N, C-alpha and C positions, 0 to 999 in steps of 0.2 A: 374528531377525525373520522371521516366515513369513507370506506372504499367499496366499490362495487362488490368485491369478493368477500367482504367482512360480514359475518352473520350479526354483527351489533355495531353500533357506533359509539364513539367516546366523545364526550364534550370536554375539551381540555380547559382547566383553569389557567394554566400558564404553559409555555413552551420555551424552550431555550436549546441551544446547541453548544457543544464543547469541542473544539479541535484539539486533537492529540496526535502525537507521533508514536507508533508502536514499534518497538525493536523487531527486526527481522533478519533472518541469516540464510544465505545461500549455502548449500552444503559444501560446494566446491566451484572451481572456475567453470567447468561445463555447464553447471545449472544456471550460473550468472549469464554465461553467454547465451544460453538458449532463451532465458527470459528477456535479455536485451533484444534479440532478434525476433522474438515473438510479439512483444509490445510496441516496438518501435521507440524505445528510449535508449539513447537520444535518437531523433528522427534521422533516417537514412543511415543507420548503423551499419557499418561494414568493417568486419574484423582486420581485413587488409589495411585499411586506412586508419582504423581507430585503435590499433594495437597498443599504442604508447598509453592512451587513456586507460584501457583494460589493465595493462601492467601496473599503472599507477594504483587503481583501485585494488587490485589483489595485493600489491605491496602494503599499502596504507590501512586497508580494512580487513584483512585475513585475521581470524581469530581461531582458537581451538574449536570454536562451534561452527566456523565457516565464514563466509563473507559477510561482514556486518553492514546492514543498511537499516532503513526505516520505512514505514508505510504511513502516509498521513491519512487520518480518518476523522469523520465528523460524527460525534455521538449526538444524537437527538434525544433530548429529554423531555418527556411530556407527563404532566400530572393531570389526571383525569377527575373528574367528579364522580362520586359513586352513587 
């Protein structure tokens, strides 16, 4: 793999990717609401209209660590020849 900003190039022997879900916690309800408004998840989020859904999330997913959720990530695995 060669990128314009890379000082060296890598000739991969194989590549693969692995999808994974990583646990993620919002400290409190305010943090969750700020995130929902900032990233637009769900689209057109409005606390006045969506308060029942927020209440459900807080009731079902609140833990001692905060509001439990997850982040979906893709891990790219590349083995290069040396």
